[in-house]
Backbone as a chain_set.jsonl record, in Angstrom:
{"seq": "XXXXXXXXXXXXXXXXXXXXXXXXXXXXXXXXXXXXXXXXXXXXXXXXXXXXXXXXXXXXXXXXXXXXXXXXXXXXXXXXXXXXXXXXXXXXXXXXXXXXXXXXXXXXXXXXXXXXX", "coords": {"N": [[60.063, 72.035, -70.737], [61.14, 69.826, -73.14], [63.106, 70.032, -76.004], [63.362, 68.45, -79.086], [66.498, 67.379, -80.374], [66.951, 67.569, -83.179], [65.108, 69.405, -84.018], [65.858, 71.647, -82.624], [68.198, 72.625, -83.766], [69.48, 75.448, -85.227], [67.419, 77.105, -84.356], [67.999, 79.183, -82.563], [69.46, 80.915, -84.192], [67.514, 81.698, -86.029], [65.666, 83.001, -84.346], [67.23, 85.113, -83.511], [67.311, 86.788, -85.692], [64.772, 87.72, -86.154], [62.206, 90.22, -86.117], [60.519, 92.422, -83.835], [56.947, 92.849, -83.659], [56.33, 95.631, -83.687], [58.651, 96.772, -84.731], [58.526, 95.592, -87.222], [56.195, 96.759, -88.278], [57.029, 99.43, -88.488], [59.098, 99.13, -90.348], [57.684, 98.068, -92.567], [55.853, 100.148, -93.087], [57.596, 102.175, -93.888], [58.649, 101.086, -96.241], [56.301, 100.796, -97.802], [55.371, 103.444, -97.853], [57.302, 104.665, -99.416], [56.925, 103.301, -101.845], [54.177, 103.778, -102.465], [54.171, 106.492, -102.485], [53.333, 108.167, -100.336], [52.948, 109.681, -97.084], [54.552, 108.366, -94.142], [53.162, 108.434, -91.663], [50.565, 108.733, -92.57], [49.724, 106.241, -93.429], [48.973, 104.718, -91.196], [46.966, 106.283, -90.286], [43.554, 107.558, -90.192], [42.852, 107.749, -92.799], [41.241, 107.155, -95.981], [42.032, 106.795, -98.545], [42.81, 105.026, -101.535], [45.494, 104.151, -101.825], [46.4, 104.146, -99.197], [44.726, 102.285, -98.0], [45.427, 99.958, -99.363], [48.067, 99.688, -98.48], [47.654, 99.236, -95.715], [46.271, 96.805, -95.864], [48.274, 95.088, -96.809], [50.123, 95.233, -94.717], [48.629, 94.112, -92.602], [48.265, 91.519, -93.581], [50.91, 90.524, -93.748], [51.687, 90.675, -91.06], [49.898, 88.86, -89.921], [50.433, 86.463, -91.308], [53.266, 86.019, -91.221], [54.128, 86.722, -88.696], [52.41, 85.564, -86.985], [50.331, 86.723, -85.418], [47.443, 87.515, -83.41], [44.139, 88.543, -84.444], [43.147, 90.586, -82.856], [45.489, 91.582, -81.658], [46.88, 92.548, -83.906], [45.059, 94.516, -84.68], [45.231, 96.21, -82.437], [47.859, 97.103, -82.73], [47.844, 98.595, -85.119], [45.805, 100.344, -84.743], [43.096, 99.705, -85.228], [39.91, 97.942, -85.34], [39.276, 94.448, -84.638], [37.5, 93.338, -86.469], [37.819, 94.929, -88.689], [40.338, 94.172, -89.411], [39.868, 91.538, -90.204], [38.326, 92.042, -92.487], [40.271, 93.407, -94.02], [42.115, 91.32, -94.455], [40.582, 89.519, -95.964], [40.044, 91.091, -98.234], [42.657, 91.448, -99.116], [43.341, 88.829, -99.82], [41.554, 88.383, -101.958], [42.409, 90.422, -103.724], [45.026, 89.595, -104.266], [44.495, 87.304, -105.669], [43.056, 88.209, -107.919], [44.219, 90.528, -109.001], [46.965, 91.251, -110.727], [48.939, 93.254, -110.635], [48.746, 94.187, -107.998], [49.507, 91.841, -106.651], [52.188, 91.55, -107.511], [53.273, 93.861, -106.351], [52.862, 93.284, -103.633], [54.503, 91.015, -103.346], [56.968, 92.212, -103.841], [57.154, 94.037, -101.666], [57.148, 92.234, -99.524], [59.535, 90.808, -100.06], [61.406, 92.896, -99.81], [61.067, 93.485, -97.104], [61.789, 91.065, -95.888], [64.444, 90.887, -96.66], [65.572, 92.849, -95.074], [65.709, 91.66, -92.651]], "CA": [[59.738, 71.397, -71.99], [62.332, 69.356, -73.819], [63.037, 70.18, -77.457], [64.098, 67.417, -79.801], [67.726, 67.985, -80.902], [66.884, 67.879, -84.605], [64.295, 70.608, -84.173], [66.547, 72.76, -81.977], [69.298, 73.12, -84.596], [69.184, 76.641, -85.996], [66.332, 77.915, -83.798], [68.567, 80.407, -81.996], [69.82, 81.807, -85.288], [66.274, 82.243, -86.58], [65.107, 83.938, -83.384], [68.095, 86.29, -83.424], [67.107, 87.638, -86.86], [63.391, 88.157, -86.298], [61.887, 91.539, -85.597], [59.29, 92.519, -83.063], [55.881, 93.373, -84.514], [56.423, 97.093, -83.831], [59.731, 97.031, -85.681], [58.027, 95.172, -88.532], [55.26, 97.78, -88.756], [57.814, 100.587, -88.918], [59.792, 98.752, -91.575], [56.701, 97.936, -93.651], [55.306, 101.462, -93.435], [58.595, 102.93, -94.654], [58.709, 100.505, -97.589], [55.064, 101.109, -98.513], [55.291, 104.89, -98.069], [58.172, 104.951, -100.552], [56.314, 102.758, -103.065], [52.894, 104.419, -102.735], [54.39, 107.932, -102.494], [52.543, 108.796, -99.285], [53.695, 109.865, -95.845], [54.527, 107.195, -93.254], [52.111, 108.56, -90.663], [49.258, 108.627, -93.218], [49.351, 104.838, -93.594], [48.286, 104.254, -89.988], [45.937, 107.251, -89.915], [42.187, 107.164, -90.533], [42.636, 108.039, -94.21], [40.578, 106.093, -96.741], [42.493, 106.787, -99.929], [43.107, 103.657, -101.988], [46.892, 103.837, -101.558], [46.534, 103.867, -97.765], [44.006, 101.04, -97.726], [46.265, 98.876, -99.881], [49.206, 99.547, -97.568], [47.183, 98.593, -94.477], [45.972, 95.403, -96.174], [49.528, 94.347, -96.89], [50.687, 95.152, -93.369], [47.84, 93.128, -91.849], [48.538, 90.183, -94.105], [52.265, 90.105, -93.355], [51.69, 90.445, -89.612], [49.147, 87.637, -89.631], [51.047, 85.28, -91.904], [54.671, 85.803, -90.888], [54.38, 86.967, -87.28], [51.427, 84.736, -86.271], [49.64, 87.534, -84.424], [45.994, 87.408, -83.415], [43.461, 89.679, -85.073], [43.067, 91.657, -81.856], [46.82, 92.163, -81.495], [47.145, 93.346, -85.111], [44.205, 95.697, -84.571], [45.805, 97.109, -81.431], [49.098, 97.686, -83.233], [47.623, 99.597, -86.178], [44.723, 101.249, -84.358], [41.831, 99.302, -85.85], [39.154, 96.88, -84.687], [39.595, 93.141, -85.215], [36.636, 93.085, -87.626], [38.448, 95.625, -89.801], [41.475, 93.332, -89.8], [39.286, 90.429, -90.965], [37.971, 92.592, -93.799], [41.522, 93.659, -94.741], [42.697, 90.042, -94.871], [39.755, 88.988, -97.056], [40.299, 91.917, -99.421], [44.009, 91.137, -99.574], [43.281, 87.524, -100.484], [40.888, 88.584, -103.25], [43.255, 91.239, -104.597], [46.151, 88.758, -104.715], [43.988, 86.334, -106.628], [42.471, 88.817, -109.105], [44.939, 91.706, -109.488], [48.379, 90.885, -110.894], [49.764, 94.378, -110.186], [48.726, 94.136, -106.535], [50.29, 90.669, -106.245], [53.597, 91.873, -107.715], [53.669, 94.839, -105.341], [52.921, 92.571, -102.357], [55.72, 90.197, -103.365], [58.102, 93.129, -103.72], [57.189, 94.53, -100.285], [57.541, 91.114, -98.672], [60.959, 90.558, -100.288], [62.157, 93.998, -99.2], [60.975, 93.329, -95.659], [62.56, 89.881, -95.487], [65.874, 91.199, -96.857], [66.026, 93.695, -93.97], [65.875, 90.841, -91.44]], "C": [[61.033, 71.042, -72.715], [62.13, 69.452, -75.325], [63.904, 69.101, -78.09], [65.327, 68.039, -80.447], [67.679, 68.337, -82.378], [66.058, 69.132, -84.873], [65.052, 71.83, -83.668], [67.652, 73.37, -82.845], [68.823, 74.333, -85.402], [68.097, 77.529, -85.418], [66.874, 79.222, -83.238], [68.938, 81.405, -83.081], [68.583, 82.467, -85.892], [65.697, 83.296, -85.643], [65.937, 85.211, -83.278], [67.831, 87.263, -84.567], [65.672, 88.124, -87.021], [63.199, 89.52, -85.651], [60.665, 91.442, -84.7], [58.209, 93.059, -83.992], [55.94, 94.89, -84.709], [57.53, 97.478, -84.797], [59.289, 96.676, -87.103], [57.078, 96.213, -89.109], [56.023, 99.01, -89.242], [58.509, 100.3, -90.246], [58.827, 98.697, -92.76], [56.124, 99.286, -94.061], [56.319, 102.293, -94.221], [58.703, 102.403, -96.08], [57.487, 100.935, -98.398], [54.909, 102.606, -98.774], [56.146, 105.297, -99.27], [57.525, 104.493, -101.851], [55.057, 103.535, -103.447], [52.987, 105.936, -102.808], [53.425, 108.669, -101.571], [53.435, 108.961, -98.063], [53.539, 108.642, -94.952], [53.358, 107.274, -92.275], [50.711, 108.461, -91.269], [48.792, 107.174, -93.326], [48.568, 104.334, -92.392], [47.233, 105.245, -89.496], [44.562, 106.719, -90.301], [41.856, 107.401, -92.004], [42.044, 106.85, -94.964], [40.941, 106.11, -98.215], [42.946, 105.371, -100.283], [44.546, 103.247, -101.664], [47.096, 103.451, -100.094], [45.867, 102.552, -97.391], [44.827, 99.84, -98.191], [47.447, 98.626, -98.943], [48.786, 98.848, -96.276], [46.844, 97.124, -94.702], [47.245, 94.574, -96.19], [50.166, 94.183, -95.521], [49.952, 94.103, -92.55], [48.154, 91.711, -92.294], [49.902, 89.677, -93.664], [52.331, 89.831, -91.862], [50.977, 89.153, -89.247], [49.906, 86.397, -90.094], [52.451, 84.998, -91.371], [55.007, 86.049, -89.419], [53.383, 86.241, -86.381], [50.74, 85.496, -85.137], [48.141, 87.31, -84.52], [45.405, 88.649, -84.073], [43.392, 90.862, -84.116], [44.414, 92.355, -81.697], [47.193, 93.03, -82.71], [46.332, 94.632, -85.064], [44.736, 96.701, -83.568], [47.051, 97.816, -81.957], [48.861, 98.763, -84.284], [46.42, 100.494, -85.903], [43.399, 100.967, -85.032], [41.167, 98.209, -85.021], [39.478, 95.548, -85.358], [38.721, 92.817, -86.432], [37.172, 93.791, -88.872], [39.635, 94.81, -90.319], [40.983, 92.139, -90.62], [38.95, 90.884, -92.382], [39.221, 92.854, -94.641], [42.125, 92.364, -95.272], [41.905, 89.417, -96.017], [39.979, 89.771, -98.347], [41.689, 91.644, -99.993], [44.026, 89.811, -100.348], [42.643, 87.648, -101.866], [41.748, 89.384, -104.223], [44.454, 90.438, -105.112], [45.713, 87.789, -105.801], [43.607, 86.987, -107.958], [43.277, 89.952, -109.727], [46.44, 91.408, -109.534], [49.306, 91.998, -110.408], [49.862, 94.411, -108.658], [49.611, 93.002, -106.029], [51.788, 90.927, -106.404], [54.097, 92.861, -106.663], [53.79, 94.173, -103.966], [54.194, 91.717, -102.278], [56.965, 91.058, -103.203], [58.251, 93.62, -102.282], [57.662, 93.425, -99.347], [59.028, 90.805, -98.838], [61.826, 91.646, -99.676], [62.188, 93.86, -97.682], [61.846, 92.163, -95.18], [64.058, 90.156, -95.642], [66.425, 92.091, -95.764], [66.155, 92.922, -92.669], [67.339, 90.582, -91.286]], "O": [[61.914, 71.887, -72.873], [61.111, 69.009, -75.855], [65.04, 68.876, -77.673], [65.226, 69.124, -81.02], [68.306, 69.311, -82.795], [66.294, 69.836, -85.855], [64.907, 72.923, -84.215], [67.998, 74.536, -82.659], [67.866, 74.237, -86.17], [67.867, 78.618, -85.943], [66.258, 80.271, -83.427], [68.752, 82.61, -82.908], [68.604, 83.652, -86.224], [65.285, 84.366, -86.09], [65.396, 86.277, -82.985], [68.102, 88.455, -84.425], [65.387, 88.878, -87.951], [63.944, 89.911, -84.752], [59.88, 90.499, -84.796], [58.527, 93.668, -85.014], [55.628, 95.38, -85.795], [57.37, 98.404, -85.592], [59.631, 97.367, -88.062], [57.145, 96.519, -90.3], [55.698, 99.569, -90.289], [58.503, 101.132, -91.153], [59.126, 99.222, -93.832], [55.927, 99.542, -95.249], [55.937, 103.036, -95.124], [58.833, 103.183, -97.023], [57.616, 101.382, -99.537], [54.371, 102.996, -99.81], [55.759, 106.169, -100.047], [57.567, 105.21, -102.851], [54.883, 103.91, -104.607], [52.011, 106.603, -103.151], [52.791, 109.651, -101.958], [54.548, 108.437, -98.021], [52.516, 107.96, -94.998], [52.645, 106.29, -92.079], [49.76, 108.137, -90.558], [47.59, 106.908, -93.315], [47.597, 103.595, -92.555], [46.672, 105.071, -88.415], [44.426, 105.559, -90.692], [40.701, 107.266, -92.408], [42.308, 105.694, -94.634], [40.248, 105.515, -99.04], [43.408, 104.621, -99.423], [44.785, 102.106, -101.267], [47.868, 102.543, -99.786], [46.381, 101.798, -96.564], [44.91, 98.829, -97.494], [47.781, 97.477, -98.652], [49.492, 97.961, -95.796], [47.098, 96.289, -93.834], [47.28, 93.474, -95.638], [50.691, 93.116, -95.2], [50.583, 93.29, -91.875], [48.293, 90.81, -91.467], [50.035, 88.525, -93.251], [52.961, 88.862, -91.438], [51.418, 88.432, -88.351], [50.008, 85.41, -89.367], [52.784, 83.844, -91.1], [56.064, 85.627, -88.948], [53.496, 86.295, -85.156], [50.587, 84.974, -84.032], [47.626, 86.958, -85.581], [46.078, 89.667, -84.237], [43.56, 92.01, -84.528], [44.473, 93.582, -81.61], [47.755, 94.114, -82.554], [46.844, 95.709, -85.37], [44.699, 97.907, -83.814], [47.272, 98.99, -81.664], [49.6, 99.746, -84.336], [46.057, 101.317, -86.744], [42.661, 101.892, -85.37], [41.778, 97.629, -84.124], [39.906, 95.519, -86.512], [39.159, 92.098, -87.33], [36.996, 93.3, -89.987], [39.895, 94.77, -91.521], [41.607, 91.77, -91.615], [39.254, 90.193, -93.355], [39.237, 92.559, -95.836], [42.593, 92.315, -96.41], [42.491, 88.848, -96.938], [40.091, 89.184, -99.423], [41.872, 91.615, -101.21], [44.654, 89.704, -101.402], [43.143, 87.078, -102.835], [41.809, 89.064, -105.41], [44.849, 90.589, -106.268], [46.464, 87.493, -106.731], [43.809, 86.39, -109.016], [43.036, 90.305, -110.881], [47.097, 91.325, -108.496], [50.354, 91.714, -109.827], [50.937, 94.636, -108.102], [50.378, 93.185, -105.084], [52.573, 90.564, -105.529], [55.205, 92.721, -106.145], [54.721, 94.469, -103.217], [54.876, 91.708, -101.253], [57.905, 90.675, -102.507], [59.356, 93.618, -101.739], [58.491, 93.668, -98.47], [59.715, 90.563, -97.845], [62.867, 91.353, -99.088], [63.22, 94.093, -97.052], [62.553, 92.278, -94.179], [64.854, 89.696, -94.823], [67.635, 92.097, -95.536], [66.655, 93.459, -91.68], [67.75, 89.912, -90.339]]}, "num_chains": 1, "name": "protein.A"}
């Protein structure tokens, strides 16, 4: 496959700075554990506390939006079913639209994650 020269400029630099999805999950869980004041391993556990649910919603959203992963792949990475991922993404969308505090926290987490690239 031939890549147009104008598109190819800078692609290698971008690819060199991206993380694998597993590295991204570790990075996001450490950021969210610090913010939510929970343990890292609790975020990916079966816990249903609000802080853990919010953290999982944000992780799913970032993986879907910025890493272009399928629902099944995201579910496999965090130990959930793809239907749970769909629910997380819908709840995240609603929370971003209706809850200003949630939106600010999501923006902060995303900025922290991007700055570590």
